[in-house]
C-alpha positions as CSV (number, residue, x, y, z in Angstrom):
1,X,0.4,0.3,0.1
2,X,1.6,3.5,-0.9
3,X,0.2,6.2,0.9
4,X,1.2,9.8,1.4
5,X,0.3,12.9,3.7
6,X,1.0,16.4,3.6
7,X,1.3,18.5,1.4
8,X,2.3,16.3,-2.1
9,X,4.1,17.7,-4.7
10,X,3.6,16.2,-8.2
11,X,5.7,17.0,-11.1
12,X,4.6,16.2,-14.4
13,X,6.9,17.6,-17.2
14,X,5.2,15.7,-19.9
15,X,2.1,17.7,-19.5
16,X,-0.7,14.7,-19.1
17,X,-4.4,15.2,-19.9
18,X,-6.3,17.2,-17.4
19,X,-7.4,16.1,-14.1
20,X,-4.5,13.2,-14.1
21,X,-2.4,14.9,-11.6
22,X,-5.3,15.4,-9.5
23,X,-6.8,11.6,-10.1
24,X,-3.0,10.5,-9.3
25,X,-2.4,12.9,-6.1
26,X,-6.1,11.3,-4.8
27,X,-4.7,8.0,-5.0
28,X,-1.9,8.4,-2.8
29,X,-4.1,10.6,-0.4
30,X,-6.5,7.7,0.0
31,X,-3.6,5.0,-0.4
32,X,-2.8,2.6,-3.5
33,X,-1.9,-0.4,-3.9
34,X,1.6,0.5,-6.4
35,X,4.0,-2.1,-7.9
36,X,7.8,-1.8,-7.5
37,X,10.2,-1.6,-10.6
38,X,12.5,-4.0,-9.6
39,X,15.0,-2.7,-12.0
40,X,14.7,1.1,-10.3
41,X,14.5,1.9,-6.5
42,X,11.9,4.8,-5.8
43,X,9.7,3.9,-9.1
44,X,6.7,2.0,-9.2
45,X,3.4,1.6,-11.2
46,X,0.1,2.7,-9.7
47,X,-3.4,1.4,-11.5
48,X,-6.0,3.3,-11.4
49,X,-9.2,1.4,-13.4
50,X,-7.5,0.6,-17.1
51,X,-5.3,3.6,-16.0
52,X,-1.5,3.1,-14.8
53,X,0.5,5.5,-13.8
54,X,4.6,5.3,-13.6
55,X,5.6,7.4,-10.8
56,X,9.4,8.0,-8.9
57,X,9.1,9.1,-5.2
58,X,12.1,11.3,-4.7
59,X,13.5,11.0,-1.1
60,X,12.3,14.7,-0.6
61,X,9.1,13.5,-0.8
62,X,8.0,15.3,-4.0
63,X,6.3,13.2,-7.1
64,X,7.7,12.7,-10.6
65,X,4.9,11.7,-12.8
66,X,6.8,9.8,-15.6
67,X,4.1,8.4,-18.1
68,X,0.8,7.4,-18.3
69,X,-0.8,4.3,-20.1
70,X,-4.0,2.3,-20.6
71,X,-3.7,-1.6,-19.2
72,X,-3.7,-4.0,-21.3
73,X,-4.1,-7.5,-21.0
74,X,-0.9,-8.9,-20.6
75,X,0.8,-8.4,-17.1
76,X,3.8,-6.3,-16.6
77,X,7.3,-7.3,-15.8
78,X,6.9,-4.9,-12.2
79,X,4.4,-7.1,-10.2
80,X,5.6,-7.4,-6.6
81,X,3.2,-4.4,-4.1
82,X,5.1,-2.6,-1.9
83,X,4.2,-1.3,1.7
84,X,5.6,2.5,1.7
85,X,4.0,5.4,3.8
86,X,5.7,8.7,3.7
87,X,4.7,12.2,5.0
88,X,5.5,15.0,2.3
89,X,6.7,18.2,3.3
90,X,7.6,21.4,2.3
């Protein structure tokens, strides 16, 4: 389970569709299962229905929204769920 609290800063350099950052923020505040990327420390896939967010949680508490895609029927290579909770600050 991935849950963040406090002032969550989400950086979206790729200008994803409107509402995506707000949807991701709501998932993170309410708690969501996240699949860890075993190739990269601090990177996660977060599913929201058919939509998947790929994010990096910086040690500073900032969240980088790196990609969004539509989930397909194929199992992703990232499959292990992580339990992670932190407080985002300044």
